[in-house]
N, C-alpha and C positions, 0 to 999 in steps of 0.2 A: 300520218294516219295511212291504215293501207288503201288504196284507191276502191272508193265503191261507189256504185250507180244511186244516186238518188232515191230511188225505188227500194235499194238494201236498207238504206238509213231511216226509211220510213216502217219498211218493216222490223229493223231491231230497236225500234223506241213507238210502235205502237202508234204512231204517228200519220195524218193523210199526205198524201201527196199531193202538193198544188203547182202542179209542172206542164207542158207540153210534151215535151220529151220525158220521160221517165229515166232513160241511160245517160244525163246528164252526169257526167263524173268526178266526183268528189275526191282531189286527189293533191289537195292542198291541205295548211294544218285547220285546227278547227281554233274560232278566236271568240274570244268573247268581247272586244273594241275592236271596233271596227277599221281604227288607223293601223288595227293588225292585219289586215288584210292581205293575202297573196292570191295570185291566179289558181284557182280549182278549190280556196279554203270551205270553210261551213260555218258561216257566222251564226253565232247563238245567242238571239237576240232575250236576254234577261231584262227583266221590269225592277229597275234598281230603285232605293227608295228617292232618288234625285232623278235619276234619269231612267228612261226606258227605251232599251235596246233596240225596240221596234219603230221608232223613227229615226233609228239611224240605217237601219234594214237597204234601202236603196242608196244610201251610199257605200254599203257593203257590197254591193250588185255591179252597181258603177265601177269599181274598183276589183272586180272580177272575181269575187265571191261565186262559186259555183249553185250555191242553194244559200238557206236559212233556215235555222231549227228556232220555231215562231210559236205564239199561241195564237195568232189571229193572221188572215192572210197581208201578206206586205206587198202584193201590186208583183212579184217576180216569183224565181222558182224558190219553193218551201215546201218544209214538211212541217204542217201544223200539229201540233201537241197541246194537251191539258198542261203540262208544266214542263219549261224547258230544264228545268233543274234535274226533275227527275229519268226526262229522259236525254239528258247529258249523260247520265249513271248510266242509265241502261246501252246506249251508245257503246262508251267506251265497254260497258262487262260483254258485249256483243263482239266488239273489234276484239279484246284480247282470247275470248275463247276462240279466236282464228289462229292465234299466233301460242301453236302448242309449242313448240321449241324456246320460247321467252320462260324463263323463269321468275318467275317474280316474288320480291322480299317487302312485306312489311315491317313495320318500325315503328312502335306507339312507344308511350313511356311520361310519366311527367316532366323529365326534364332531357336536355341533350338530344330530342329524336331529330334535329336540324343538322347537329355537327356530324353524329353517327349516320346519318344518311349521306352525306358528304364524306364521308371516310369510306362505309362500305361499297359506293358508286367508284371511287379513287381504289380500291380493293380491285373490284369484281370486273371492272373496265380490262384485266388484264385475261380477263376470260372470254370478250369478246365483246360487241358492241352493248354501251349501256345508255339506259336513260334515265336520268332523276330529278326531281322536280328545282326549281329554281326557288332559292330560300325557301320559306316553308310551306308551300301549296299543298295542305294537309286535310281540307275541308271538304265540304259536299261539290264543291264546282273547280276547286284546285286539283284534286286527285286525277277525278276523269282527263281534266285536262293532260294531265300529265301523262294518262297511261294512254290518250289516244295519240301520243309523238311514237307512241313504238309502232313498229312495222316488221316485215319477216324477217329483216337481219338484226335484229334486236334481238341479245339472247340473255342480257338482263335489266330487269325493271323497278328500280326503287321506289318504293310507294311510303310516305309520309302520310302517317293516320292519326288525328288529333280527335280529341271526344271533350263535346261540353254535357256531355248525359248518357245514359245509358242507349244504350241500341246503333250509337252514332258509329262507332267504330264495326261491330256488326255490320253496320248497313255498307260500309265503305269496304270494307271488307269482302263483303258481295260482290262488289263490283272490281275491286282489284284482284282476286283471284286468287292468292298468295298460297305459293306453294313454303316462303319459309317466313314465318311471323316471330319478331325478337321482338320483347318485353324490355326494355331496360330500368324501369326502376317505377315506383310508385310513392311518389311524396307527396306534396300538401298544393300543387299547383291543382287551382280550379277547384278546391273544396271546401270553398264557399257554394260551389253550382252542386257538386253531389251529398256533402253533409259529412263524412269520414273518410277516410282511406282508405278500409276495409270497399264502402263504394265506389273506389277511386279503383280498385282491386280488380274490385266485379267488374267495370266497363273496359278497363287495358288489356284483361283476360279473352274478351270477348274476338279480339284477334286470333288465338290459339283454337278458338273453339271453332274457329272457322277453316280452320286446317286439316286436310284429309290425311288417312293413315299414310299417303304416300309422304306426307310433308315434313317438315322439321320446324320443331319453337325450340327454337335460340333465348334462354333465360337468365336473367342474373341468379346467379348460386347465392349472392348477398346481401339480397333481398327477400326476406322471408316469404312479403304477401304476391311476390312473383314467381321464387322457387315452389310454391306450393299452387301453380297453374298449373303444373305437370298432369296432375290427376285432371284439368277439367279439356284434353286432347287424347284422341290416337296417334298424332304427330309421332315421328323419332322425338327425341328429349336431346338438345345438347346445351351444355351452359357454358358460362364466363366468370369469371371474377376472381376476387382474392381468395374464396377459399379452396382449401388442399385438395378439395373431391371438384372442384369444378372441370370442366372437360379443356376448356383454354382458360388459362389464367397467365397472371404477374407476379415476378419474383424478381426481388433484387430492383426494386424502384427507387428512384431520386430527381430531385428534378437540379438542373443545373441553373445558372447566375441569372438566367433570362428566364426561369418558372416554366421550362418545357422538359416533361418528361422523358424521361429514361427505366426501361424496364429489359427483364428478359423475356421473352414469350414464350410460355412453355406447352406446347399439345400433344398428344399422344405421338404424335411422330417425330417430336424431337425439341429440343430449344434453340432461340434464337433474340439475338441481341435486338432491339427495337429503340430510337430515335426519334420520336414525335418532334414536330415543327410544329405543333400546336401548344399552346400553353393554359401549364395547370394541371395539375395531381388528378384533377376528374375528368382527365382527356385518355385518359387511362382506361378505363372501364369505357368507353365507346371504343377504343382503339380493340380492343380484347372483343368486343361484340363483332365489329367489323372481318375481327379474324375468323370470329367463328363462322360466319357468313359465307367467306375465304374457302373456307377448308369444304364447304357447303355446293360451292362451287366448282371444286375438282381440283382447287389451287396449290400448287407445291408451297411446304412451309418457307423457302428462301423469297417467293414470290411474294408471300404475303409479307411478311418480314420489310421486303424490299418498298413493297406498296404503301404499306404504313407510314415507314421512315420518312420517302420522297411526298408523301401526301401533304398539300397545301390547305388553308383556307377556304373556303367556298363561299362563304354564306357570310352577307356584312354584317356588321355590329356586332360580333360573338367572338368577344377574348381578341379585339384589334388591339396588338400593340404599335404604337408608332413612339419616334424618340425625336423632340426639337432641336434641330439642328443648331439654333440661336442662343441655349440653352442648357440643354442636353434632359430636359425636362418628358419623360417617359409619359405620355397618354392611352390610358389602358380603356378602350370604348366595347365595353360589353350591354352595352343600353338597349337588344333589343328586345329581352323580354327578365322577367325576375319572379325568383320565389324562395322561400328560405333556402332548398338544400342550394341550388345555383349560386345564391349569394352570397354562402358561407363560402363554396369553392373559389371564385373567386377574390374575395376579402382573403384568405387563404395564399393565394398565390400571388399576389402583389405585394401582401406583407413577404413573401419570401423575395423576390425580385426586389424590395427595396432595401434591404439588407446592408444597415449603414444610412444610410438613405431617410428625409421622411416621409409618409405616406400621406395623402388624404382619398378620404372616399365623399363621393358626391351620389350619393343615393334617394330615390325616389320611391314613389309607394309597388310594393308588391301585390296585384290587386287579384281579386277573385278568391281571398281566404276567408269570404265568412264571419260566423261568430270568433276565428281565431284571432283576425288579422290583428289587432290591439296588441298583442302578446306576443306574435311573431315580431310583429315589427321592435318591441321594443328589443324581443331577442335579439337580433339583429344589430340594434344600438349597441348593446350590451358585448355582444363580441368584437364591434371596431372597437369599442374605450379596452378590451383586453389582448386584442392584438397589437395593440401600441401605434395607431394612427397617430401619428400628428392633429388630424381635424377630422369633423365629421361635415358634411353640408347635407344636411334634409331639405330633400326638396318637395313641397306639396302637404296640404292641411292631411293626407295619409300617410304621410312618413314622419308626423311629429312624434306618435310613440317612439320612433328610432331613436330622437334624441332627448327622450325622457328616459329608457331604456339606456344612454349613453353615459347620464347623466348619474346612474344610481348605482356608475361603477368606479367608488372612492378614491381609487388606488392612482384612476388616469388623470393626466396633466396636459391633454389636450385639447382641442375647443370644440364646441361643438356650437355650430349655426344655424338657424332655420330660417328659411325663407318659402317664399309662396310661387315662384315660376323659375323659368330655366333661365333668365335675361339677368335676374336677382342672383342664382345660383354662379352663373360665369365672372359677374362681379365682384361676388364672396369669394370666387375664388382665386382671381386676378390678382386681389388684395392681399394674398397670403401665399403664391407660390415664390416661390428660390429657385433658381437652377439647379438640376440635378434630383428634383423632388418626385415622387410617383403621384399619378392619381388614378381613381379607378372612376368610371361616369358606367352607373347600373342603376334599372328600374323598370317595371313594365312600359309595354311599349306604348300606353296612354299619358304617358309621362314624357315623352318625348326627349328623352334625355341625349339622344346622339348628336341636337344641339349644339349641348353644354362639350361636348367633343370636339364638333365643327368647331366653335367658337376659339377654342384654344389653339387648334393648328391654321386658325385660319392665315394664310399671310406666309405661314411656316413653309420650308424647303424639310421633311421627316425623313425620317429612314423608317421602314418597316423593319421591327427586331428578327421576325419571324423567318 
């Protein structure tokens, strides 16, 4: 964060200064964990369901924090506010307002936000110092914490924006002040909370509505619900996709034997080949979005193509591919999250990777699908069966419809197993695996299927095929 006296922190947050020396300088990070305090840090004391950060304020100050952002006096230098979460957002907004040379890119969509964020960061880093969130810090706490890492040297700030309801992205955009807004897609993720894809589109479109006339909206030309968002903004429109009229598009696509995409990147400036190190055809759209942002950052086409071809996976449990050296079993860990679109994409990638070998799918619940949940889970089970998997292990009660869907495909000669938990899934899988098999592990975060992948690789000397 840019160095600020506590008095300025109080001014930006609308708080009351409790400090004998108002010029005490905050010149370290803003943290919400007292164990992460560094000298000069600002400790934000959040009240959680189990832990109250105020109870750790003294420890934070003793560790060198310059002050505490709190909702009550803490017996030391502090800025006292009514709501720490809102104050954190106001602080981030105020700091970004003091960084006119920093270009902020906001990203939203039903699927692929984190992977695209990672790609964009690796592309625009070629245009100057870049800050991006670790993992998927995309909510009312994670986004301002990421923004507060920026300083006068930061040229690009990449912010991921998630939503659980109408108004959430508008709130995050007010904090983040994006100049570039990227909308990837409108799918079924969180449809149980929104009620329909149209309502999801309404929420995602809040990002482009927040852009000024000097901004740029980067929109998926292949998604009708995203494409129509052009009418909701005064910003310049740039599109990406496979559509012939997309500003940035892909042609001549294919997957190599490890499921990594190769394509020709087509832009108004020319055409260059790209060889991604990421797995799956769905990574192409993410790469196109990153390329579009790179153009807006002023990068040359060759710089963009090189950056995309050199980009590495940067967030855990997203199409992590590891081969066990002991028997050649390939484990694809895509367990961070799941929705119908990302589930099909992962299944298709694994089928391609497994050509000539057996493939197993260990799948868990796709959360927050609402009234469509049973039908969507059944469709995924049918997709597994029709794709020719040797087996499906459905984990948890909510995934039972997957097993039922697979059973409805009479031509499938694979095996379907329904288990209650991760331990039972691991046992069932170990009983069936043979050398050279390929395993996909995927489900929503609540299922914790990354433990299946970890169990399969425990004690192994694996090699990442990426």
